[in-house]
N, C-alpha and C positions, 0 to 999 in steps of 0.2 A: 382651455376654451378661449383664453386671451390670445393665444397663438393662432388658433383656428376654431372659430365658433361653429363651423359647419361639421365638426367632427362628432358623429353620432355616438361613438364610444365614450367620449368625454361627458356628454350629457347623461348617458346611462350610469357612469361612475358617480356623477354628482347625485343622480337620483338615488343610488344605493346609500350614499352617505346621508342624504336628507331623510331617508327612511329609517335607517338603523341607528343613527346617532342623534339627529335633530327631532325625530318623530314628526316631521313636517310632511305629512302624507300628501297634502294637496300640491305642494311645490314639487315633491318627488314625482307625482303623477305627470305633472307638466313636463318634467325633464325626460321621463321615459317616452312620453308621446312625441316630444321633439326628437329624441334619439331615433325612434322608429320612423318618423317622417324623413329624417336625413339619411337613414340607412335601414330600410325596411328588411334587409336580409341579415341584419345583425342578430343572431339567435339569442345572445345573452341579454339583449334589451328586452325581448319578449319574455324570456325566463324571469328576469328580475322584476319586470312589471307584473307578471303573474304572481310572484311572491309577495308583492305589495298588495295586490287586489284581494288575495285570500284573507288576510287578517282584517280587512275592512268589511268582510262579509259578502264581497262581490264575487262569489265563487264561479258563476257561469262565465264571467269575463276573465277570471283567472284561468279557468280551464281552456278558454279560447286562446289565450296568449301562449300557453304551453303547447297547444295543438299547432300553433304557428311556428313555435321555436323548434319542435322536433324535426319536421321535414328539412329545416335549414341546417341542422346539425344532428343527423339521425343517430350517430354513434356516441353522442355525448351522454355519458352515464350520469353526470350530475343533473342535467336537464331532466332526464327520465326519472331519476330518484326524487327530485324536488316536485315533479308533477304528482308523484305518489304522495308526497307530503301534503300537498294542497288538498288532495282527496281526504287524507286523514284529518286535516283541520276542518273540513266540511262534515266530518263524522260519517263519511262514506267509506266504511272500512273494507268492504268487498272490493271496491274499485282501487283502494290504496294497496291492498294485497296483490291484486293482479298487476298493477303498475310496477310494484316493487319486484315482482317475479320477472316481468319483462326486462327490467334493468339488470337483474342478475343473469338473465340469458345473454346479455351483452358482456358482463364481467361478474363472475361469481365471487370475486374477491373484493368487491366494492363495499366498504363499510356502511356508507349512507343508505344503500338499498336494504341491507340487513336491518338497519335501524328502523326504517319505515315499515318493513315487514314485521318486525317485532312489535312495534307500537300498535299497529292495526290489529295484529293477531291477538295480543293481550286483551284489547278492548272487545274483541269478538269472543272472549273466553276460551281461546285456543292457547291455554297457558303454556304447556310444554313446548310446542313449536315456537311460541313467542319468545320464551326464555332462550331456547336454542339459537334463534335468530340474533338476539342481543349478545349472546356469548360469542357468536361468530363475529359480530361487529367489534367486540372488544379485542378478540384475538387478532383480527386482520388489521386493526388500527394501532396495534402495539400498546393497547391499554389507554387510549386517549380518554380524557375525562368525560367528554360528552357521551361516549358509548358506555363507560362505566356507570355513569349516572342513569342512563337508560336501563341498564341491567338492574341497578338498585331499585328503580321504580317498579320494574317488572316483578322483582322478588317481593316487594311490599304489596303489590296488587295481588300476588298469589298467596299472600298470608305468610310468606317466609320472612318474617320480620327480623330474625337474627341475621340472616344473610344480607338483607337490605341495610341493616344498621352497620354491618361490617364494611360494606361499600361506602356508606356515608362517612364512617370514621376514616376510611382510606382517603376519600376526597378531602376531608377536612384537615387531616393530620399529615398525611404523607405527600399527596400530590401538591397540596397548597404550599408545602415547604420547598418543592422543586420548581413549580411553575404556576402561573395564574390559572385558577379554576373559576369559571363563570359562576356567579351566584345563582343563576337560574338552574344550574345543574344540581345544586344543593336543594333548591326550593322544591323541585318536583318530587324528590324522595320524601322530604318532610311532609309535603301535601298528601302523599299516598299513605304515609304513616299517621295521618290525621293529627299532626302536631301543628295546630293552626297558628299559634303565635310565632313559632320558628319559621313557618312558611311565609307569613306576612313580612317578617323581619328580613328574610333573605330576598324576597321579591323586591322590597324597598331598596335593599342594597344593590340589587341588579339594576334597578332604575337609576340610582345614583352613579353607578359604574358604566351606564349605557351598554349593558350586555346586548349583543345583537339578537339573542334569542328572545328578548323582551317583546319584539315585534309580534310574536305569535301568541302573546298572552291572551289576546282577545278571543282566539278561536281554538287554541290547543285544548283538547278534551281533558287533559290531565288537571286542568284548573277548573273544571266544571263545578266541583264542589265548593268553590270559593265565590261563585258569581253573585251570591246574595250578601256577601260580607261588605259593609259600607266602605271599609278601607281598601278593599280590592276594587270596588266600583270607583272610588276616588282616584285611584292610581290609573285606571283605564281612562278616566276623564282627563287627567293631567297629561296622558300620552296622546290625547287628541283623537281617540277612537270614537267612531259613531256609536250611539247607544241603540240598544234593542235590535241588534242585527238578527237576521234570520239564518239559522243553520239548516242547510238543505238535507242533511242526513238525520239519522236517529241515533242518539247516544245510547251506548250499551248501559 
């Protein structure tokens, strides 16, 4: 930006950092708006702006940004998949499933689309299709920790606690020895296993580590059971989230 302050892409990248590392959502919004003003055809700016608006509870605005991004880059699987993710965060699971399927029509081997499909399906009580979707995401990603964690959460949600615990152990003992595993990936499994103290501990650790997935803490349905816990509420406040947001969908 010092070299060229009129470069929309640079403003968008700054917006991403302000969102996911600084939790300065107001400043990030200004950067995305400036990016779009400078380069309204930059699809990624609309995509990332949509990802910011959803955790703030501004779902209609989020959907609008994705609907602007897709015509600008109609073959982008990540834009399509993340549009599905925003539906999921809004507790609009039918829409999330349909958007995930549209993404898979573009690329049936795209792990994030299977992740969204699995997440929404599980919360619609479509357990076996949801688990299959997560298994596909693990296989296609080569066993990446985010997808393993999703599968572990699905197993826990399905009451298959031994399998969930096995994945949790793998993340804690094996993957952690090889590469960094985000604390949020551990937390979602503990949350579904109803181990409250471990969940809070790992979420706090994720906050200290600035895990990018923390941005979705405010609206991710997997944390709905924690929303009355004072420690969880305090963390949301420290992250500068607005209070008492309205969820447009209906949680399962």
